[in-house]
N, C-alpha and C positions, 0 to 999 in steps of 0.2 A: 814446430810443436807436433806430435802425431794424438790421435786421440786418445792413445793410451797414456800420452806423458800426462794430456792433456787432466785427465781423471785422476792420476797420481796426484795430480797438483788440486783438485775438487777435496780429495779423499784429506791431502794435509789440512785445508784448510778447514774443512770438521773437525780434524783431531778424530778421525774414522780410519783405524789400523787397517795394511794390505790383505792379515789375515782377514779381517770381521769381513771385509770388501768380497773376498775371495770365501768365503763361507755362502756369504745371503747373497748371489749373482749365480754357485753354480757351477764356478769350480775348481778345480782339483785340489788341495794342501802349496802352493809356489807356484804356481802356474801363474798367475798374473804379474809374479817379479820374475820371472823369468822374462814372459814379455815385455818385462820392462827393460830390464837388462840384454837383452836381443832386439832392439828396437821392433820386437812385434804389432802385431794388430791382432785386433778384435776384434771378434766374432760377431754376427747379428743378432745372434740369438742372444749372449751377454750384456749386449748392447741394449738389447728392447728389453733387457732384463735389471739392468743396471740402470734405465731410461724411468722406466715402472716404479725400480722401488726410491729414486731419490727423486724426489719430484721436484727437487726445487733445481735441479741440476740442466741449464740450455742445452734441447740436444745442438741449434747450431754450433753454439761454442764446442763441444763435445766433437765433432762432426768435418766443422769447416776450421775452426779455430776463429769466425766472426762472433761479435756481439757482447756482450758478460757473461762470465763464467752458469750467473745466476737469475733464474728466472725471477723475472720484476714481481712480483709477487712475492719471492720469494728474499729480498736485498733488508728486512729483519734481520736480527742477528738469532740461531736460531738458540732457543733459551736449555738444549741437551749438551752445545759445545762446551761453557764451561764443565759440566758432569762427566763429557768425555773424555778431557782430559786431564778430571782430576781421576778416572778410573783407570787408565792408562797409566799416570802416576802412580794407580793405586799395586797396578800389573808388575812393574818395575822394584819397587816395593817385597812386594809377595816375593818376584826372583831373587832378591839380597837374600830374605830369611830362608830359603830354599837352597840356596846357593850353600850358605852357613847350617844348614842342619844339613846337608850334603858332605861338607869338611866333615862336623862333628861323629858323623856316621863310618866315614872315610878313619879317622883316628883312632877310630873305637875297632872297627877289622882289623888294624895294622895291626893294633896291642892285641886284641885275640889270636893273632896268626904268631906272633912272636912270643906270647906265651907256648902254643903248640909246637914252635922251634924251637925256643928252651927243654921240654920235656924229651 
């Protein structure tokens, strides 16, 4: 498993989206996802930023795959983890609501266009 894949495993464990991670460490939108798909490598600048922001993540585990994913001091559950999961669920609900609104707008546009064609 590569360092990129281990970081993804950590993100999944913590309930952090790839998009949030990319934004937090300075990746452009979709860059980390591309690294994942292409078995790419992580640059030292992004690795340093990752380890400085996500302080419970073990550098040895990310780099070498040895030891535990989390530092010893961070073995206790993250109090924000359930909150992050809840927000992730809310995002899905929001996406469904937006999709429904877009469907309504499309239908309304079709009705308006139909009136113009009939005239």
